[in-house]
Legacy VTK file of the C-alpha trace (Angstrom):
# vtk DataFile Version 3.0
C-alpha trace
ASCII
DATASET POLYDATA
POINTS 81 float
-56.920 38.422 180.259
-56.714 34.947 180.856
-55.606 33.805 184.500
-52.128 32.474 183.489
-51.203 35.870 182.139
-52.412 37.251 185.236
-50.759 35.464 187.364
-47.660 36.006 185.619
-47.811 39.974 185.386
-48.601 39.500 189.277
-45.320 37.307 189.960
-43.014 38.510 187.535
-43.892 42.215 186.525
-44.478 43.369 190.047
-46.285 45.851 188.405
-50.188 46.958 189.793
-52.881 44.284 188.500
-55.664 46.787 189.921
-56.454 48.230 186.649
-56.998 44.573 185.300
-60.125 43.495 188.162
-63.794 44.892 187.887
-63.984 45.497 191.336
-67.829 46.210 190.780
-68.631 42.660 190.357
-66.001 41.143 192.996
-67.424 38.870 195.490
-66.351 36.851 198.217
-66.646 33.334 198.512
-69.149 32.259 201.319
-70.382 36.014 202.167
-73.740 35.867 200.643
-76.329 37.087 202.790
-79.266 35.508 203.618
-81.846 36.552 205.903
-83.226 34.386 208.847
-85.711 35.215 212.022
-84.772 34.046 214.930
-87.082 34.390 218.016
-85.282 35.127 221.469
-86.797 35.210 224.811
-87.329 39.146 226.602
-84.119 38.556 228.961
-82.015 37.541 225.747
-82.664 40.193 224.195
-82.066 42.550 227.136
-78.804 41.096 227.787
-77.650 41.482 223.977
-78.711 44.935 223.957
-76.960 45.421 227.337
-73.252 44.368 225.873
-74.045 45.570 222.539
-74.214 48.979 223.870
-71.626 48.514 225.954
-69.007 47.901 223.690
-70.670 50.102 221.154
-72.206 48.051 218.393
-75.759 46.995 217.220
-77.511 43.733 218.616
-77.108 42.049 215.005
-73.463 42.567 215.156
-72.555 41.105 218.627
-75.224 38.087 217.422
-72.939 37.602 214.501
-69.577 38.267 216.078
-70.962 35.442 219.324
-72.166 32.993 216.275
-69.161 33.206 214.585
-67.060 32.916 217.544
-68.689 29.652 218.492
-68.663 28.159 214.951
-65.356 28.550 214.459
-64.529 27.169 218.333
-66.774 23.952 217.099
-64.924 23.386 213.972
-61.340 23.872 215.511
-62.501 21.247 218.448
-63.928 18.675 215.751
-60.828 18.921 214.005
-58.817 17.849 216.757
-60.691 14.922 216.968
LINES 1 82
81 0 1 2 3 4 5 6 7 8 9 10 11 12 13 14 15 16 17 18 19 20 21 22 23 24 25 26 27 28 29 30 31 32 33 34 35 36 37 38 39 40 41 42 43 44 45 46 47 48 49 50 51 52 53 54 55 56 57 58 59 60 61 62 63 64 65 66 67 68 69 70 71 72 73 74 75 76 77 78 79 80
């Protein structure tokens, strides 16, 4: 199905378009994973583990969330310049 036909069906028919999507091949832009290795001091690992345990997530999760928040904050601050 061409994009115009898909858009028209979505906009005009109000029908369910999920059957026209191949969900097995769906990808989110800029969400591909790439493995990196980072060395942290022991005190930092211990602090990360304590905080992760406190909120019930993994060390990796808390690192990802905190990095994401910091990057978003930096981008926001740059956009205000």
